[in-house]
C-alpha positions in Angstrom: 1.0 15.7 13.8 3.8 17.8 12.3 6.3 15.0 13.0 3.9 12.4 11.6 3.4 14.3 8.4 7.2 14.7 7.9 7.8 11.1 8.6 4.8 10.0 6.4 6.1 12.1 3.5 9.6 10.7 3.9 8.3 7.2 3.7 6.2 8.0 0.6 9.2 9.6 -1.1 11.2 6.5 -0.4 8.5 4.3 -1.9 8.0 6.6 -4.8 11.7 6.6 -5.6 11.7 2.8 -5.9 8.5 2.9 -8.0 10.0 5.3 -10.4 13.2 3.3 -10.7 11.2 0.1 -11.3 9.2 2.0 -13.9 12.5 2.9 -15.6 13.5 -0.8 -15.6 10.2 -2.4 -16.4 7.9 0.3 -17.8 4.3 0.1 -16.6 4.1 -3.7 -17.1 1.9 -3.7 -13.9 -0.9 -2.2 -16.0 -1.8 -5.7 -17.2 -2.6 -6.8 -13.7 -6.3 -7.2 -12.9 -7.6 -6.2 -9.4 -7.4 -9.7 -8.0 -3.8 -10.1 -9.2 -2.8 -6.9 -7.3 -4.6 -8.2 -4.2 -2.6 -11.4 -4.5 0.7 -9.6 -4.9 0.0 -7.7 -1.7 -1.3 -10.8 0.0 2.0 -12.6 -0.7 4.0 -9.8 0.8 1.8 -9.4 3.9 1.7 -13.2 4.4 5.5 -13.4 4.2 5.8 -10.7 6.8 3.5 -12.6 9.0 5.4 -15.9 8.5 8.7 -14.1 9.4 7.1 -12.6 12.5 5.8 -16.0 13.6 8.9 -18.1 12.8 11.3 -15.4 13.9 13.6 -16.3 11.0 13.8 -15.8 7.3 15.8 -17.5 4.5 15.4 -14.9 1.8 17.3 -11.7 2.1 14.4 -9.3 1.3 13.6 -7.5 4.5 10.2 -6.9 6.2 10.8 -3.2 5.4 11.1 -4.0 1.7 7.9 -6.0 1.8 6.0 -3.1 3.4 7.4 -0.8 0.7 6.1 -3.2 -1.9 2.7 -3.2 -0.2 2.6 0.6 -0.4 3.5 0.6 -4.0 1.2 -2.1 -5.1 -1.6 -0.5 -3.0 -1.1 2.8 -4.9 -0.9 0.9 -8.2 -4.3 -0.6 -7.3 -5.9 2.8 -6.9 -4.2 4.0 -10.1 -5.5 1.0 -12.0 -9.1 1.7 -10.8 -8.8 5.3 -11.9 -7.5 4.7 -15.4 -10.1 3.7 -17.9 -10.1 0.0 -18.8 -9.5 0.7 -22.5 -6.5 3.1 -21.8 -3.2 2.0 -23.3 -1.1 -0.3 -21.1 2.1 1.8 -21.5 2.3 5.0 -19.6 5.3 7.3 -20.0 7.6 7.5 -17.0 6.3 11.0 -16.3 2.6 9.9 -16.5 3.3 7.0 -14.2 5.0 9.3 -11.7 2.1 11.9 -11.9 -0.5 9.2 -11.3 1.5 8.0 -8.3 1.8 11.5 -6.8 -2.0 12.2 -7.3 -3.1 8.9 -5.6 -0.4 9.2 -2.8 -1.7 12.7 -2.0 -5.3 11.4 -1.8 -4.2 8.7 0.5 -2.2 11.2 2.6 -5.3 13.4 2.9 -7.3 10.5 4.2 -4.5 9.7 6.7 -4.6 13.3 8.0 -8.4 13.1 8.5 -8.3 9.8 10.2 -5.3 10.8 12.3 -7.3 13.8 13.5 -10.3 11.7 14.5 -8.3 8.7 15.9 -5.6 10.7 17.7 -2.8 8.7 16.2 -3.9 5.5 17.8 -1.8 3.7 15.2 1.3 4.6 17.1 0.3 2.1 19.8 -0.1 -0.8 17.3 2.5 -3.5 16.8 4.1 -4.5 13.5 2.2 -7.7 13.8 -1.1 -5.8 14.0 -0.3 -3.9 10.8 0.4 -7.1 9.0 -2.9 -8.7 10.3 -5.0 -5.6 9.4 -3.6 -5.6 5.9 -4.5 -9.2 5.5 -8.0 -8.5 6.8 -8.4 -5.7 4.3 -7.2 -7.9 1.5 -9.7 -10.6 2.3 -12.4 -7.9 2.3 -11.3 -6.8 -1.1 -11.3 -10.4 -2.4 -15.0 -10.6 -1.3 -15.9 -7.3 -2.9 -14.3 -8.6 -6.1 -16.2 -11.8 -5.8 -19.4 -9.7 -5.5 -18.6 -7.8 -8.7 -17.6 -4.7 -6.7 -21.1 -4.5 -5.1 -21.3 -3.6 -1.4 -24.4 -3.0 0.7 -23.0 -1.1 3.7 -19.3 -1.3 3.4 -16.6 0.9 1.8 -15.5 -0.2 -1.7 -12.2 -1.7 -2.7 -10.4 1.6 -3.1 -11.1 2.6 0.5 -9.6 -0.7 1.6 -6.5 -0.1 -0.6 -6.1 3.4 1.0 -6.1 1.8 4.4 -3.7 -0.9 3.4 -1.2 1.8 2.1 -1.6 3.8 5.3 -1.0 0.7 7.5 2.1 -0.1 5.6 3.4 3.5 5.8 2.7 3.5 9.6 4.6 0.2 9.9 7.5 1.8 8.0 7.5 4.9 10.2 7.6 2.8 13.4 10.4 0.7 11.9 12.4 3.8 11.2 11.8 5.1 14.7 13.0 1.8 16.2 16.3 2.2 14.2 16.9 5.7 15.5 
């Protein structure tokens, strides 16, 4: 688990660095996105990964790795959005945006550690294809939760699904970095 935590935190740092740089370029323009729009942004990235995996070729230079990084960041943005009051200002300072990211990333890391304990790092046996498929399943579940006005009878809510999506994308990135080594 020590290696996993080190690898996990390295990936989160990489993702956060990009998030902070984009916040410098664009501000917190993502604050206008409604939950379904964030789901759709992640869906586009996950679907592109799947298409590249199936066709075994790509025509746009953005790598699968960059798409998984985007999934991590949009997933964290989704849980930030659900925590910020709806009537809060759209613009956050760069420092506020970074602090929100760090708080939510830590919550997601804590969940990973709990699940990793119980599941025994079973994710290490999964393929990149499975991570993409699991992310797509979670997105379809969130779409249904949104269609049901956030109401669930026996299932976890949207945030729990976003947490899983972020962790799946981080796991995929860890495995990709191991394959390069």
